N, C-alpha and C positions, 0 to 999 in steps of 0.2 A: 210078509216082509216086516208086517207090526213086530213079531216076536224076535226077527232077527234085531232089528234097531233094538230091542229092549233086552236081548242080548247082550250087546254089543255095547250098552247104555250101563248096563251090570258091571261088565267087565272092565272097561273103563271107569268107571266108576271104584270098583277095586284096587286097579294101577293107582288110582288118584289116592285114594286113600294109605295104600302102602309108601306112595313118596311123603305122604303128612307125618306117618308115622317115623318114617328118615328123618323127618323133620326135627320132632320133637326126640328123637336121640342124640342129634346133631348137637340140639341142643342140651338137653342133659349131660352130653359127654363134653359139653364147652365150658358150664359149670361145674362140674366134676372136676376139669382139670384143672382150672382158677383156684379153685379150694384146695387141689391137691400143690399146687404149685406155692401158694400161701400159706397154708397152716400145715403142712406135712416136708414140709422141703424141696419138692419136685412132681414135676407136671406128669401126668400120666405116658407112657412110655407110647411113639407111635400113636398119639393122637393125630396130629397132621396128616397124615397118610394115610388112617381111618376113616376121616372124617372125607377125605378129599377120593379114596376109590370108593369106598361103599354110602355113606350116605349123599353127598353131592352128587353122584351119579345117577342114583336112586332120583331125586328129589327133582332133576332137570330133565330125567328122560322117563320116567313111568309114568305123567300124566299127560304125555303129548295127546294121546286119542282123546283124553275125557277135553283138557282147551277145543281138538277141533269138533270134537262134539256139541259143543256150544257156542261156534262160529266166535271162539276169541283168538283166535293167532292173528298177526298182522295181515291186512290188506292193503291195499289202495285202489279205490275206484273212478278216481276223478273220469277219465272216460269213458267207461265201463256204462254208467249211470246215465247216460247220453244215449246209449243205445236202443234202439226198439229193444221189446222186453223176449219176444222170439229170438234174437242177437245175444242180449242180456244172459241169457239160460243156456246159448250154444256156447257162450263164453265159461259160462261156471263150470256146463260138464267136462270142459276141455281142459279148465284149469284145476278142478281137481281130479280129471284120470292122468293127468301128466304131476300133478303131486301124489298120485298112492305109485305110480312105477316109478319116479325120485325115492319112495319111502320104500317100497319093496325091493327096489334093489339095496339100501340101506339094510333092510330086514333081513335079506341074505346073507350079503357082507357080516354084519358083525355076528349073527349064528354062526356065519363058520368060525368067524374068530373066537365066540364061547366057545366053541366046542373044543376046538383047537386049545384053545388056554384050559379046560378040562381034565381032556385027554393028557396033556403035559405036566399038568397041575402046577399051572405056572403062580410064583410066588412073587413079594416084592421083598429083598432083603434091604431094612435100613436098621436100625440099631436093633430089630426085632425081624425076624419072619412074618410075615403079612401076607396070607391067600387072596389072590387076587380073582381068580377066575368064576366065585359066584356072581361078580361083582359085573360083571363082562354079559352077562345075561340077562341085567338091566334096558340093554340097550335094544335086541331084539324084539322083546317085551312092549320097550316104549313104540317100536319104528311100526313094529307090526298093526297096533291098535289103531296107530294114527291115518295105517294102509286101509284098513278095512273103514275107519267113519268117513277117508277120502272120499273111497269106493262107497259108500250108505250116499253121502251127499251126492254124487255126480249121478248116481241114482234116480234119488229124490229129484234134483236138481233139472234132468233128464224128463221126468215123467210126473210131476206135480206140478202144475201151473203156479199155485201157492205157496211153494218153496223159498224160503225168505234166509241166506243168508247172515243176515245182518245181527250180531248178537244181542242179546235182551240186557235192558239198562238192568244196573244192582239194584235199582229200585222196584222193576217189574216184579212180578210173580213167577214161578220158575215153568220155564216152557215144557211142555206137556209133551213136544216131538221130538 
């Protein structure tokens, strides 16, 4: 199980790194657009469309699994904290399984949509033609990674009595698990 968890951490980290690259490219493209507009008389053609179709989509969806692996998604535990430990663990398992089913459905549907977009060669016609289909694969990658992370956390919550879904403080050392 440890090997599966390490592989999932590596994969989620790689997707988060790709999201970081998308952020870097978005910043560079924005700066270039400003320079082009102010010094060369015109902006980069299709700049807004390219950033919103490629960079922003990758930035939002690719790191979903990474965030889940670090237990940093938003959660509210006001009532659950009052439960006895066995009921708290059962609630966590159920919550992770429900989330995994939800994300698995999103993974499936966005995969089908991405494949269809690929098959038809989906493009966006603005002032220029922008190929859209490659960006659509960011969604099933992100949803798939968060699905696997939720399944791993459901397993750990059900089998490890020391499992703690509380995110670590930014000041604390990295969580080895």
